[in-house]
N, CA, C and O atoms as CSV, one atom per row, in Angstrom:
chain,resi,resn,atom,element,x,y,z
A,1,MET,N,N,-28.344,59.658,-33.677
A,1,MET,CA,C,-28.668,59.263,-35.170
A,1,MET,C,C,-29.637,58.459,-35.084
A,1,MET,O,O,-29.399,57.839,-34.048
A,2,LYS,N,N,-30.977,57.910,-35.693
A,2,LYS,CA,C,-31.951,57.697,-35.957
A,2,LYS,C,C,-32.071,56.198,-36.557
A,2,LYS,O,O,-32.060,56.142,-37.786
A,3,VAL,N,N,-32.197,54.846,-35.779
A,3,VAL,CA,C,-31.558,53.689,-36.593
A,3,VAL,C,C,-33.199,53.500,-37.024
A,3,VAL,O,O,-34.091,53.768,-36.219
A,4,PRO,N,N,-33.455,53.036,-38.304
A,4,PRO,CA,C,-34.254,52.450,-38.755
A,4,PRO,C,C,-35.304,51.596,-38.569
A,4,PRO,O,O,-35.002,50.409,-38.441
A,5,ARG,N,N,-36.635,51.937,-38.514
A,5,ARG,CA,C,-37.908,50.789,-37.592
A,5,ARG,C,C,-37.135,49.386,-38.255
A,5,ARG,O,O,-36.930,48.744,-37.225
A,6,GLN,N,N,-36.674,48.677,-39.220
A,6,GLN,CA,C,-36.697,47.584,-39.183
A,6,GLN,C,C,-35.216,46.832,-39.183
A,6,GLN,O,O,-34.962,45.855,-39.888
A,7,THR,N,N,-34.415,47.372,-38.394
A,7,THR,CA,C,-33.526,47.260,-37.743
A,7,THR,C,C,-32.955,46.421,-36.360
A,7,THR,O,O,-32.016,45.729,-35.967
A,8,LEU,N,N,-34.704,47.230,-35.782
A,8,LEU,CA,C,-35.029,47.547,-34.198
A,8,LEU,C,C,-35.013,46.049,-34.078
A,8,LEU,O,O,-34.009,45.675,-33.471
A,9,PRO,N,N,-35.859,44.999,-34.490
A,9,PRO,CA,C,-36.564,43.540,-34.309
A,9,PRO,C,C,-35.404,42.825,-34.270
A,9,PRO,O,O,-35.237,41.905,-33.470
A,10,ARG,N,N,-34.268,43.305,-35.383
A,10,ARG,CA,C,-33.068,42.450,-35.768
A,10,ARG,C,C,-32.670,42.600,-34.564
A,10,ARG,O,O,-32.836,41.589,-33.882
A,11,LEU,N,N,-32.149,43.583,-33.969
A,11,LEU,CA,C,-31.108,44.294,-32.834
A,11,LEU,C,C,-31.627,43.350,-31.650
A,11,LEU,O,O,-30.909,42.728,-30.867
A,12,TRP,N,N,-32.977,43.375,-31.684
A,12,TRP,CA,C,-34.082,43.014,-30.545
A,12,TRP,C,C,-33.432,41.320,-30.030
A,12,TRP,O,O,-32.964,40.834,-29.001
A,13,ALA,N,N,-33.711,40.897,-31.282
A,13,ALA,CA,C,-33.479,39.586,-31.395
A,13,ALA,C,C,-31.758,39.099,-30.861
A,13,ALA,O,O,-31.446,38.332,-29.950
A,14,ALA,N,N,-31.049,39.714,-31.619
A,14,ALA,CA,C,-29.709,39.604,-31.283
A,14,ALA,C,C,-29.283,39.217,-30.238
A,14,ALA,O,O,-28.768,38.199,-29.776
A,15,GLY,N,N,-29.817,40.984,-29.666
A,15,GLY,CA,C,-29.708,40.852,-27.879
A,15,GLY,C,C,-30.340,39.830,-26.945
A,15,GLY,O,O,-30.143,39.637,-25.745
A,16,LEU,N,N,-31.356,39.072,-28.028
A,16,LEU,CA,C,-31.694,38.495,-26.864
A,16,LEU,C,C,-30.526,36.722,-26.781
A,16,LEU,O,O,-29.927,36.039,-25.951
A,17,ARG,N,N,-30.821,36.759,-28.233
A,17,ARG,CA,C,-29.607,35.353,-28.084
A,17,ARG,C,C,-28.454,35.355,-27.662
A,17,ARG,O,O,-27.860,34.279,-27.582
A,18,GLY,N,N,-27.739,36.723,-27.227
A,18,GLY,CA,C,-26.912,37.283,-25.993
A,18,GLY,C,C,-27.062,36.928,-25.063
A,18,GLY,O,O,-26.081,36.480,-24.468
A,19,ILE,N,N,-28.270,36.927,-24.462
A,19,ILE,CA,C,-28.825,36.765,-23.044
A,19,ILE,C,C,-29.214,35.370,-23.411
A,19,ILE,O,O,-28.400,34.790,-22.693
A,20,ILE,N,N,-29.927,34.330,-24.061
A,20,ILE,CA,C,-30.205,33.544,-24.312
A,20,ILE,C,C,-29.574,32.501,-23.657
A,20,ILE,O,O,-29.606,32.110,-22.490
A,21,ALA,N,N,-28.851,32.045,-24.895
A,21,ALA,CA,C,-27.485,31.261,-25.148
A,21,ALA,C,C,-26.917,31.020,-23.675
A,21,ALA,O,O,-26.805,29.871,-23.249
A,22,PRO,N,N,-26.521,32.257,-22.819
A,22,PRO,CA,C,-25.625,32.155,-21.540
A,22,PRO,C,C,-26.692,31.662,-20.419
A,22,PRO,O,O,-26.465,30.899,-19.481
A,23,LEU,N,N,-27.551,32.106,-20.659
A,23,LEU,CA,C,-28.789,31.328,-19.852
A,23,LEU,C,C,-28.691,29.761,-19.597
A,23,LEU,O,O,-28.357,28.943,-18.739
A,24,ALA,N,N,-29.232,29.871,-20.987
A,24,ALA,CA,C,-29.223,28.421,-21.444
A,24,ALA,C,C,-27.791,27.175,-20.567
A,24,ALA,O,O,-27.788,26.014,-20.156
A,25,VAL,N,N,-27.027,28.030,-20.636
A,25,VAL,CA,C,-25.879,27.098,-20.674
A,25,VAL,C,C,-25.376,26.790,-19.346
A,25,VAL,O,O,-24.668,25.863,-18.953
A,26,ALA,N,N,-26.215,28.364,-18.388
A,26,ALA,CA,C,-25.670,28.180,-16.872
A,26,ALA,C,C,-26.999,27.400,-16.167
A,26,ALA,O,O,-26.977,27.094,-14.975
A,27,PHE,N,N,-28.061,27.140,-16.969
A,27,PHE,CA,C,-29.126,26.395,-16.806
A,27,PHE,C,C,-28.987,25.084,-16.456
A,27,PHE,O,O,-29.442,24.405,-15.536
A,28,SER,N,N,-27.861,24.749,-17.894
A,28,SER,CA,C,-27.499,23.107,-17.816
A,28,SER,C,C,-26.608,23.332,-17.116
A,28,SER,O,O,-26.675,22.538,-16.178
A,29,LEU,N,N,-25.717,24.021,-17.007
A,29,LEU,CA,C,-24.768,23.850,-15.548
A,29,LEU,C,C,-25.104,23.725,-13.941
A,29,LEU,O,O,-24.625,23.141,-12.969
A,30,ALA,N,N,-26.105,24.529,-14.197
A,30,ALA,CA,C,-27.304,24.093,-12.560
A,30,ALA,C,C,-27.700,23.171,-12.809
A,30,ALA,O,O,-28.336,23.521,-11.815
A,31,LEU,N,N,-28.122,22.022,-13.199
A,31,LEU,CA,C,-28.926,20.780,-13.742
A,31,LEU,C,C,-28.538,19.887,-13.112
A,31,LEU,O,O,-29.032,19.122,-12.284
A,32,ALA,N,N,-26.722,20.151,-13.974
A,32,ALA,CA,C,-25.854,19.129,-14.343
A,32,ALA,C,C,-25.628,19.291,-12.166
A,32,ALA,O,O,-26.048,18.467,-11.354
A,33,ALA,N,N,-25.026,20.320,-11.916
A,33,ALA,CA,C,-24.614,19.986,-10.211
A,33,ALA,C,C,-25.467,19.642,-9.420
A,33,ALA,O,O,-25.215,18.897,-8.473
A,34,ALA,N,N,-27.076,20.311,-9.764
A,34,ALA,CA,C,-28.027,19.503,-8.732
A,34,ALA,C,C,-28.143,18.025,-8.891
A,34,ALA,O,O,-28.078,17.331,-7.876
A,35,LEU,N,N,-28.307,17.471,-10.059
A,35,LEU,CA,C,-28.227,16.251,-10.525
A,35,LEU,C,C,-27.139,15.420,-9.847
A,35,LEU,O,O,-27.272,14.447,-9.104
A,36,THR,N,N,-25.796,16.161,-10.366
A,36,THR,CA,C,-24.214,15.219,-8.988
A,36,THR,C,C,-24.503,15.328,-7.995
A,36,THR,O,O,-24.307,14.373,-7.242
A,37,GLY,N,N,-25.190,16.690,-7.420
A,37,GLY,CA,C,-25.172,16.864,-5.777
A,37,GLY,C,C,-26.024,15.834,-5.314
A,37,GLY,O,O,-25.778,15.184,-4.299
A,38,CYS,N,N,-26.978,15.675,-5.999
A,38,CYS,CA,C,-27.842,14.272,-5.226
A,38,CYS,C,C,-27.291,13.186,-5.663
A,38,CYS,O,O,-27.757,12.155,-5.175
A,39,THR,N,N,-26.150,13.024,-6.695
A,39,THR,CA,C,-25.692,11.391,-6.212
A,39,THR,C,C,-24.710,11.646,-5.139
A,39,THR,O,O,-24.690,10.812,-4.234
A,40,SER,N,N,-23.782,12.776,-5.061
A,40,SER,CA,C,-22.836,12.914,-3.973
A,40,SER,C,C,-23.461,12.701,-2.562
A,40,SER,O,O,-22.956,12.010,-1.676
A,41,GLN,N,N,-24.902,13.554,-2.459
A,41,GLN,CA,C,-25.789,13.539,-1.102
A,41,GLN,C,C,-25.376,11.752,-0.628
A,41,GLN,O,O,-24.666,11.307,0.273
A,42,SER,N,N,-26.021,11.217,-1.478
A,42,SER,CA,C,-26.210,9.677,-1.246
A,42,SER,C,C,-25.142,8.960,-0.890
A,42,SER,O,O,-25.057,8.039,-0.078
A,43,ARG,N,N,-24.084,9.615,-1.775
A,43,ARG,CA,C,-22.651,8.785,-1.077
A,43,ARG,C,C,-22.702,9.208,0.047
A,43,ARG,O,O,-22.966,8.576,1.070
A,44,ALA,N,N,-22.455,10.294,-0.067
A,44,ALA,CA,C,-22.198,10.446,1.619
A,44,ALA,C,C,-22.719,10.436,2.483
A,44,ALA,O,O,-22.320,10.844,3.574
A,45,LYS,N,N,-23.990,9.857,2.171
A,45,LYS,CA,C,-24.704,9.381,3.279
A,45,LYS,C,C,-24.323,7.688,3.572
A,45,LYS,O,O,-24.479,6.889,4.496
A,46,ALA,N,N,-23.929,7.687,2.653
A,46,ALA,CA,C,-23.517,5.505,2.272
A,46,ALA,C,C,-22.144,5.239,3.164
A,46,ALA,O,O,-21.979,4.245,3.871
A,47,ASN,N,N,-21.091,6.430,2.979
A,47,ASN,CA,C,-20.248,6.650,3.485
A,47,ASN,C,C,-20.455,6.747,4.928
A,47,ASN,O,O,-20.138,5.780,5.620
A,48,ALA,N,N,-21.115,8.145,5.646
A,48,ALA,CA,C,-21.216,7.911,6.479
A,48,ALA,C,C,-21.742,6.769,7.752
A,48,ALA,O,O,-21.378,6.515,8.900
A,49,GLN,N,N,-22.630,6.355,6.964
A,49,GLN,CA,C,-23.666,4.945,7.652
A,49,GLN,C,C,-21.922,3.885,7.786
A,49,GLN,O,O,-21.272,3.771,8.825
A,50,GLN,N,N,-21.583,3.316,6.537
A,50,GLN,CA,C,-20.085,2.299,6.881
A,50,GLN,C,C,-19.290,3.013,7.724
A,50,GLN,O,O,-18.839,2.247,8.576
A,51,ALA,N,N,-18.829,4.378,7.909
A,51,ALA,CA,C,-18.470,4.643,9.282
A,51,ALA,C,C,-18.942,4.494,10.459
A,51,ALA,O,O,-18.184,4.194,11.381
A,52,TYR,N,N,-20.186,4.663,10.641
A,52,TYR,CA,C,-20.584,4.576,11.976
A,52,TYR,C,C,-20.917,2.905,12.303
A,52,TYR,O,O,-21.187,2.291,13.335
A,53,VAL,N,N,-20.830,2.705,11.562
A,53,VAL,CA,C,-20.986,0.573,11.545
A,53,VAL,C,C,-19.570,0.207,11.738
A,53,VAL,O,O,-19.362,-0.753,12.480
A,54,ALA,N,N,-18.762,0.683,11.310
A,54,ALA,CA,C,-17.228,0.117,11.387
A,54,ALA,C,C,-16.756,1.407,12.828
A,54,ALA,O,O,-15.652,1.177,13.323
A,55,GLY,N,N,-17.258,2.205,13.217
A,55,GLY,CA,C,-16.807,2.807,15.013
A,55,GLY,C,C,-17.538,1.858,15.679
A,55,GLY,O,O,-16.775,1.228,16.411
A,56,GLN,N,N,-18.948,1.373,15.780
A,56,GLN,CA,C,-20.047,0.709,16.647
A,56,GLN,C,C,-19.158,-0.948,16.277
A,56,GLN,O,O,-18.927,-1.602,17.294
A,57,GLN,N,N,-18.857,-1.361,15.406
A,57,GLN,CA,C,-17.582,-2.552,15.374
A,57,GLN,C,C,-16.676,-2.597,16.372
A,57,GLN,O,O,-16.696,-3.443,17.266
A,58,GLN,N,N,-15.840,-1.685,16.260
A,58,GLN,CA,C,-14.479,-1.197,16.637
A,58,GLN,C,C,-15.046,-0.928,18.317
A,58,GLN,O,O,-14.648,-1.529,19.315
A,59,ALA,N,N,-15.938,0.008,18.261
A,59,ALA,CA,C,-15.924,-0.026,19.832
A,59,ALA,C,C,-16.635,-1.232,20.925
A,59,ALA,O,O,-16.532,-1.250,22.151
A,60,ALA,N,N,-17.080,-1.817,20.393
A,60,ALA,CA,C,-17.503,-3.301,20.605
A,60,ALA,C,C,-16.153,-3.766,20.918
A,60,ALA,O,O,-15.843,-4.044,22.076
A,61,ALA,N,N,-15.321,-3.864,19.921
A,61,ALA,CA,C,-14.015,-4.708,19.862
A,61,ALA,C,C,-13.202,-4.177,21.149
A,61,ALA,O,O,-12.557,-4.979,21.824
A,62,LEU,N,N,-13.246,-2.886,21.455
A,62,LEU,CA,C,-12.564,-2.775,22.186
A,62,LEU,C,C,-13.137,-2.751,23.500
A,62,LEU,O,O,-12.263,-2.852,24.361
A,63,GLN,N,N,-14.425,-2.642,24.001
A,63,GLN,CA,C,-15.439,-3.553,25.092
A,63,GLN,C,C,-15.058,-4.393,25.064
A,63,GLN,O,O,-14.438,-4.317,26.124
A,64,ARG,N,N,-14.788,-5.547,24.614
A,64,ARG,CA,C,-14.492,-6.989,24.573
A,64,ARG,C,C,-12.977,-7.182,25.523
A,64,ARG,O,O,-12.730,-7.900,26.492
A,65,GLU,N,N,-12.315,-6.408,24.920
A,65,GLU,CA,C,-10.844,-6.728,24.949
A,65,GLU,C,C,-10.913,-6.250,26.111
A,65,GLU,O,O,-10.583,-7.145,26.889
A,66,VAL,N,N,-11.275,-4.910,26.894
A,66,VAL,CA,C,-11.118,-4.238,28.232
A,66,VAL,C,C,-11.314,-5.334,28.973
A,66,VAL,O,O,-10.492,-5.963,29.640
A,67,MET,N,N,-12.970,-5.605,28.742
A,67,MET,CA,C,-13.076,-6.663,29.751
A,67,MET,C,C,-12.510,-8.162,29.513
A,67,MET,O,O,-13.408,-9.001,29.437
A,68,GLU,N,N,-11.281,-8.625,29.390
A,68,GLU,CA,C,-11.150,-9.799,28.878
A,68,GLU,C,C,-9.802,-9.260,30.031
A,68,GLU,O,O,-9.200,-8.188,30.078
A,69,PRO,N,N,-9.676,-10.451,30.836
A,69,PRO,CA,C,-8.806,-10.329,31.895
A,69,PRO,C,C,-7.699,-10.523,30.796
A,69,PRO,O,O,-7.506,-11.288,29.850
A,70,ALA,N,N,-6.688,-8.811,31.741
A,70,ALA,CA,C,-5.076,-9.444,30.692
A,70,ALA,C,C,-4.294,-8.721,32.022
A,70,ALA,O,O,-4.773,-8.617,33.151
A,71,VAL,N,N,-2.719,-8.169,31.488
A,71,VAL,CA,C,-1.681,-7.519,32.612
A,71,VAL,C,C,-1.545,-6.305,31.693
A,71,VAL,O,O,-1.906,-6.251,30.517
A,72,TRP,N,N,-1.076,-5.521,32.278
A,72,TRP,CA,C,-1.042,-4.257,31.718
A,72,TRP,C,C,0.947,-3.990,32.184
A,72,TRP,O,O,1.577,-4.402,33.157
A,73,PHE,N,N,1.317,-3.292,31.196
A,73,PHE,CA,C,2.401,-2.922,31.189
A,73,PHE,C,C,3.039,-1.634,31.263
A,73,PHE,O,O,2.654,-0.995,30.284
A,74,LYS,N,N,3.893,-0.897,32.014
A,74,LYS,CA,C,4.198,0.563,31.752
A,74,LYS,C,C,6.056,0.420,32.293
A,74,LYS,O,O,6.757,-0.086,33.169
A,75,GLY,N,N,6.157,1.410,30.837
A,75,GLY,CA,C,7.502,1.296,30.420
A,75,GLY,C,C,8.390,1.351,28.924
A,75,GLY,O,O,7.977,2.237,28.176
A,76,PRO,N,N,9.439,0.608,28.433
A,76,PRO,CA,C,9.818,1.044,27.401
A,76,PRO,C,C,8.962,-0.512,26.640
A,76,PRO,O,O,9.553,-1.588,26.542
A,77,ILE,N,N,7.835,-0.338,26.283
A,77,ILE,CA,C,7.511,-1.645,25.504
A,77,ILE,C,C,6.475,-1.552,24.150
A,77,ILE,O,O,5.690,-0.611,24.026
A,78,ARG,N,N,6.521,-2.038,23.711
A,78,ARG,CA,C,5.259,-2.387,22.758
A,78,ARG,C,C,3.967,-2.470,22.864
A,78,ARG,O,O,3.175,-1.887,22.122
A,79,ASN,N,N,3.650,-3.263,23.874
A,79,ASN,CA,C,2.225,-3.798,23.815
A,79,ASN,C,C,1.963,-3.589,25.359
A,79,ASN,O,O,2.472,-4.369,26.165
A,80,PRO,N,N,1.052,-2.381,25.833
A,80,PRO,CA,C,0.541,-2.126,27.081
A,80,PRO,C,C,0.247,-3.882,27.561
A,80,PRO,O,O,0.910,-4.631,28.278
A,81,ARG,N,N,-0.975,-4.079,26.842
A,81,ARG,CA,C,-2.070,-5.022,27.486
A,81,ARG,C,C,-1.614,-6.555,26.909
A,81,ARG,O,O,-1.204,-6.760,25.767
A,82,VAL,N,N,-1.766,-7.490,27.875
A,82,VAL,CA,C,-1.189,-8.610,27.410
A,82,VAL,C,C,-2.167,-9.268,28.031
A,82,VAL,O,O,-2.532,-9.139,29.200
A,83,PRO,N,N,-2.851,-10.454,26.654
A,83,PRO,CA,C,-4.078,-11.052,27.459
A,83,PRO,C,C,-4.062,-12.494,28.546
A,83,PRO,O,O,-3.732,-13.656,28.309
A,84,TRP,N,N,-4.530,-11.887,29.709
A,84,TRP,CA,C,-3.776,-13.182,30.280
A,84,TRP,C,C,-4.310,-14.595,30.449
A,84,TRP,O,O,-5.529,-14.721,30.325
A,85,THR,N,N,-3.478,-15.839,30.752
A,85,THR,CA,C,-3.823,-17.032,30.802
A,85,THR,C,C,-3.140,-17.468,31.929
A,85,THR,O,O,-2.064,-17.210,32.469
A,86,ALA,N,N,-4.102,-18.220,32.126
A,86,ALA,CA,C,-3.917,-19.627,33.912
A,86,ALA,C,C,-2.384,-19.737,34.091
A,86,ALA,O,O,-2.054,-19.733,35.276
A,87,ASP,N,N,-1.304,-19.839,33.147
A,87,ASP,CA,C,-0.662,-20.233,32.930
A,87,ASP,C,C,1.075,-19.262,32.446
A,87,ASP,O,O,2.228,-19.656,32.272
A,88,LEU,N,N,0.464,-18.023,32.392
A,88,LEU,CA,C,1.036,-16.572,31.799
A,88,LEU,C,C,2.035,-16.051,33.180
A,88,LEU,O,O,1.555,-15.456,34.145
A,89,THR,N,N,3.499,-16.410,33.044
A,89,THR,CA,C,4.229,-16.312,33.618
A,89,THR,C,C,5.217,-14.323,33.685
A,89,THR,O,O,5.060,-13.612,32.692
A,90,LEU,N,N,5.572,-14.095,34.177
A,90,LEU,CA,C,6.208,-12.726,34.033
A,90,LEU,C,C,7.263,-12.599,32.684
A,90,LEU,O,O,7.209,-11.510,32.112
A,91,ALA,N,N,8.111,-13.500,32.187
A,91,ALA,CA,C,8.562,-13.941,31.468
A,91,ALA,C,C,8.081,-13.710,30.014
A,91,ALA,O,O,8.482,-12.820,29.264
A,92,GLN,N,N,7.186,-14.626,29.747
A,92,GLN,CA,C,6.615,-14.874,28.724
A,92,GLN,C,C,5.173,-13.201,28.089
A,92,GLN,O,O,4.535,-12.774,27.127
A,93,ALA,N,N,5.563,-12.894,29.904
A,93,ALA,CA,C,4.345,-11.673,29.624
A,93,ALA,C,C,5.101,-10.646,29.005
A,93,ALA,O,O,4.488,-10.026,28.136
A,94,LEU,N,N,6.364,-10.275,29.240
A,94,LEU,CA,C,7.562,-9.546,28.775
A,94,LEU,C,C,7.848,-9.876,27.358
A,94,LEU,O,O,8.084,-8.939,26.596
A,95,LEU,N,N,7.855,-11.133,26.897
A,95,LEU,CA,C,7.919,-11.485,25.588
A,95,LEU,C,C,7.006,-11.041,24.210
A,95,LEU,O,O,7.339,-10.848,23.041
A,96,VAL,N,N,5.600,-10.970,24.972
A,96,VAL,CA,C,4.684,-10.516,24.448
A,96,VAL,C,C,4.271,-9.096,24.459
A,96,VAL,O,O,3.616,-8.423,23.663
A,97,ALA,N,N,4.913,-8.800,25.732
A,97,ALA,CA,C,4.387,-7.378,25.852
A,97,ALA,C,C,5.427,-6.720,24.845
A,97,ALA,O,O,4.680,-5.877,24.348
A,98,ASP,N,N,6.590,-6.551,24.243
A,98,ASP,CA,C,7.656,-6.336,23.442
A,98,ASP,C,C,8.785,-5.320,24.050
A,98,ASP,O,O,9.025,-4.138,23.802
A,99,TYR,N,N,9.342,-6.198,24.887
A,99,TYR,CA,C,10.064,-4.519,25.671
A,99,TYR,C,C,11.392,-4.299,24.233
A,99,TYR,O,O,11.893,-5.029,23.378
A,100,THR,N,N,11.496,-2.985,24.623
A,100,THR,CA,C,11.942,-2.049,23.210
A,100,THR,C,C,13.559,-1.848,24.007
A,100,THR,O,O,14.490,-1.372,23.357
A,101,GLY,N,N,13.713,-2.211,25.261
A,101,GLY,CA,C,15.163,-0.893,26.225
A,101,GLY,C,C,16.055,-1.653,25.348
A,101,GLY,O,O,15.455,-2.535,24.735
A,102,LEU,N,N,17.515,-1.563,25.063
A,102,LEU,CA,C,18.696,-1.999,24.545
A,102,LEU,C,C,19.607,-2.096,25.378
A,102,LEU,O,O,20.819,-1.997,25.192
A,103,SER,N,N,18.945,-2.327,26.477
A,103,SER,CA,C,20.131,-3.090,27.511
A,103,SER,C,C,18.675,-4.065,28.598
A,103,SER,O,O,17.469,-4.075,28.350
A,104,ASN,N,N,19.296,-4.652,29.578
A,104,ASN,CA,C,18.490,-5.216,30.389
A,104,ASN,C,C,17.934,-4.436,31.213
A,104,ASN,O,O,18.624,-3.487,31.586
A,105,PRO,N,N,16.549,-4.560,31.760
A,105,PRO,CA,C,16.104,-3.676,32.666
A,105,PRO,C,C,16.648,-3.588,34.133
A,105,PRO,O,O,16.993,-4.393,34.998
A,106,PHE,N,N,16.560,-2.258,34.007
A,106,PHE,CA,C,17.336,-1.719,35.757
A,106,PHE,C,C,16.642,-2.427,36.995
A,106,PHE,O,O,17.375,-2.985,37.811
A,107,LYS,N,N,15.347,-2.433,37.169
A,107,LYS,CA,C,14.127,-2.724,37.646
A,107,LYS,C,C,12.669,-3.182,37.095
A,107,LYS,O,O,11.875,-2.594,36.360
A,108,ILE,N,N,12.626,-4.193,37.598
A,108,ILE,CA,C,11.214,-4.577,37.413
A,108,ILE,C,C,10.097,-4.736,38.744
A,108,ILE,O,O,10.302,-5.552,39.643
A,109,ASP,N,N,8.859,-3.800,38.716
A,109,ASP,CA,C,7.942,-4.419,39.543
A,109,ASP,C,C,6.589,-4.706,39.519
A,109,ASP,O,O,5.903,-3.859,38.947
A,110,VAL,N,N,6.202,-5.351,39.829
A,110,VAL,CA,C,4.872,-5.871,39.479
A,110,VAL,C,C,3.352,-5.171,40.741
A,110,VAL,O,O,3.583,-5.393,41.929
A,111,ILE,N,N,2.486,-4.696,40.542
A,111,ILE,CA,C,1.659,-4.039,41.023
A,111,ILE,C,C,0.259,-5.213,40.839
A,111,ILE,O,O,-0.316,-5.723,39.878
A,112,ARG,N,N,0.120,-5.279,42.359
A,112,ARG,CA,C,-0.453,-6.851,42.300
A,112,ARG,C,C,-1.364,-6.084,42.945
A,112,ARG,O,O,-0.796,-5.180,43.558
A,113,GLN,N,N,-2.800,-6.067,43.087
A,113,GLN,CA,C,-4.011,-5.863,44.228
A,113,GLN,C,C,-3.475,-4.525,44.974
A,113,GLN,O,O,-3.444,-4.576,46.204
A,114,GLY,N,N,-3.061,-3.360,44.352
A,114,GLY,CA,C,-2.421,-2.425,44.824
A,114,GLY,C,C,-1.079,-2.143,45.560
A,114,GLY,O,O,-0.632,-1.024,45.807
A,115,LYS,N,N,-0.451,-3.459,45.903
A,115,LYS,CA,C,0.835,-3.421,46.202
A,115,LYS,C,C,1.799,-4.123,45.211
A,115,LYS,O,O,1.751,-4.978,44.327
A,116,ARG,N,N,2.885,-3.150,45.945
A,116,ARG,CA,C,4.180,-3.257,45.107
A,116,ARG,C,C,4.668,-4.806,45.101
A,116,ARG,O,O,4.473,-5.504,46.097
A,117,HIS,N,N,5.150,-5.190,44.230
A,117,HIS,CA,C,6.642,-6.664,44.716
A,117,HIS,C,C,7.041,-6.253,43.444
A,117,HIS,O,O,6.562,-5.946,42.352
A,118,SER,N,N,8.421,-6.406,44.190
A,118,SER,CA,C,10.245,-5.604,43.184
A,118,SER,C,C,10.728,-6.761,42.796
A,118,SER,O,O,11.271,-7.333,43.742
A,119,ILE,N,N,10.787,-7.673,41.282
A,119,ILE,CA,C,11.724,-8.921,41.029
A,119,ILE,C,C,12.774,-8.264,40.669
A,119,ILE,O,O,12.974,-7.223,40.044
A,120,ASN,N,N,13.575,-9.250,41.299
A,120,ASN,CA,C,14.845,-9.813,40.719
A,120,ASN,C,C,15.626,-9.600,39.427
A,120,ASN,O,O,15.915,-10.625,38.811
A,121,VAL,N,N,15.930,-8.684,39.032
A,121,VAL,CA,C,15.849,-8.734,37.133
A,121,VAL,C,C,16.856,-10.026,36.926
A,121,VAL,O,O,16.548,-10.859,36.074
A,122,GLY,N,N,17.990,-10.183,37.659
A,122,GLY,CA,C,19.234,-11.072,37.161
A,122,GLY,C,C,18.421,-12.671,37.717
A,122,GLY,O,O,18.614,-13.757,37.170
A,123,ARG,N,N,17.673,-12.471,38.702
A,123,ARG,CA,C,17.382,-13.939,38.868
A,123,ARG,C,C,16.101,-14.177,38.147
A,123,ARG,O,O,15.704,-15.337,38.035
A,124,LEU,N,N,15.191,-12.862,37.485
A,124,LEU,CA,C,14.254,-13.428,36.177
A,124,LEU,C,C,15.358,-13.957,35.357
A,124,LEU,O,O,15.492,-15.179,35.425
A,125,LEU,N,N,15.935,-13.508,34.824
A,125,LEU,CA,C,17.069,-13.427,33.466
A,125,LEU,C,C,17.615,-14.728,33.344
A,125,LEU,O,O,17.902,-15.262,32.272
A,126,ARG,N,N,17.783,-15.340,34.728
A,126,ARG,CA,C,18.471,-16.859,34.979
A,126,ARG,C,C,17.144,-17.597,34.953
A,126,ARG,O,O,17.162,-18.809,34.738
A,127,GLY,N,N,15.882,-16.902,35.174
A,127,GLY,CA,C,14.943,-18.050,35.249
A,127,GLY,C,C,14.310,-18.940,36.544
A,127,GLY,O,O,13.706,-20.010,36.477
A,128,THR,N,N,14.662,-18.104,37.803
A,128,THR,CA,C,14.951,-19.055,38.738
A,128,THR,C,C,13.955,-17.809,39.794
A,128,THR,O,O,13.788,-18.143,40.967
A,129,ASP,N,N,13.437,-16.650,39.403
A,129,ASP,CA,C,12.852,-16.005,40.056
A,129,ASP,C,C,11.343,-15.447,38.620
A,129,ASP,O,O,11.192,-14.335,38.113
A,130,ASN,N,N,10.648,-16.522,38.417
A,130,ASN,CA,C,9.438,-15.849,37.245
A,130,ASN,C,C,8.245,-15.866,37.424
A,130,ASN,O,O,7.626,-16.645,36.699
A,131,PRO,N,N,7.494,-15.096,38.365
A,131,PRO,CA,C,6.471,-15.731,39.314
A,131,PRO,C,C,5.301,-15.585,37.946
A,131,PRO,O,O,5.388,-15.000,36.866
A,132,LEU,N,N,4.128,-16.471,38.624
A,132,LEU,CA,C,3.166,-16.143,37.609
A,132,LEU,C,C,1.986,-14.933,37.790
A,132,LEU,O,O,1.666,-14.381,38.843
A,133,MET,N,N,1.402,-14.678,36.330
A,133,MET,CA,C,1.104,-13.570,36.672
A,133,MET,C,C,-0.997,-13.444,36.880
A,133,MET,O,O,-1.778,-14.266,36.400
A,134,GLU,N,N,-1.271,-12.589,37.446
A,134,GLU,CA,C,-2.772,-12.627,37.499
A,134,GLU,C,C,-3.181,-11.495,36.951
A,134,GLU,O,O,-2.528,-10.456,36.864
A,135,PRO,N,N,-4.739,-11.777,36.415
A,135,PRO,CA,C,-5.407,-10.917,35.649
A,135,PRO,C,C,-5.597,-9.577,36.635
A,135,PRO,O,O,-6.131,-9.626,37.743
A,136,GLY,N,N,-5.084,-8.438,36.044
A,136,GLY,CA,C,-4.755,-7.398,36.420
A,136,GLY,C,C,-3.632,-6.821,37.131
A,136,GLY,O,O,-3.602,-5.698,37.634
A,137,ASP,N,N,-2.737,-7.665,37.126
A,137,ASP,CA,C,-1.440,-7.215,37.144
A,137,ASP,C,C,-0.960,-5.879,36.979
A,137,ASP,O,O,-1.877,-5.298,36.399
A,138,VAL,N,N,-0.057,-5.102,37.164
A,138,VAL,CA,C,0.697,-4.144,36.044
A,138,VAL,C,C,2.053,-3.954,36.631
A,138,VAL,O,O,2.516,-3.371,37.612
A,139,VAL,N,N,2.554,-4.746,35.547
A,139,VAL,CA,C,4.269,-4.426,35.417
A,139,VAL,C,C,5.222,-2.985,35.159
A,139,VAL,O,O,5.240,-2.369,34.093
A,140,GLU,N,N,5.683,-2.765,35.893
A,140,GLU,CA,C,6.348,-1.241,35.334
A,140,GLU,C,C,8.000,-1.925,35.748
A,140,GLU,O,O,8.432,-2.565,36.707
A,141,ILE,N,N,8.654,-1.344,34.341
A,141,ILE,CA,C,10.191,-1.776,33.986
A,141,ILE,C,C,10.334,-0.641,33.838
A,141,ILE,O,O,9.677,0.148,33.158
A,142,PHE,N,N,11.503,-0.436,34.683
A,142,PHE,CA,C,12.352,0.493,34.515
A,142,PHE,C,C,13.853,0.294,34.145
A,142,PHE,O,O,14.357,-0.700,34.668
A,143,ARG,N,N,14.681,1.055,33.333
A,143,ARG,CA,C,16.023,1.207,32.251
A,143,ARG,C,C,16.762,1.621,33.533
A,143,ARG,O,O,17.956,1.917,33.489
């Protein structure tokens, strides 16, 4: 079938419209994505910078905390590190460490400069054996 010559330009123009319209939409979407991507990249960079600074601050705080004198606990407690003070007793340190056992401990040992010292739990509870703590002491609680 032969198409008259006058209809070819109209068909060609209609075909171009069918191609150009989707290309224009695709170009608009690509442009919008590129512009949005720039904002997202800058926002991501800002978030990364904030996270880096927060990590640095957290590391500095942790380093200060580790360097400060403390008494350390092992066993059923909530706070394994108790800041040391000159008048800190074992009973006070146990309160700050927050013992979580349901009953009184069976045994408590204080490890000081590598030497283990057993604490009489009954005497500690009565207040007759409540030693002063020293920086670096490790207290082990057994149930």
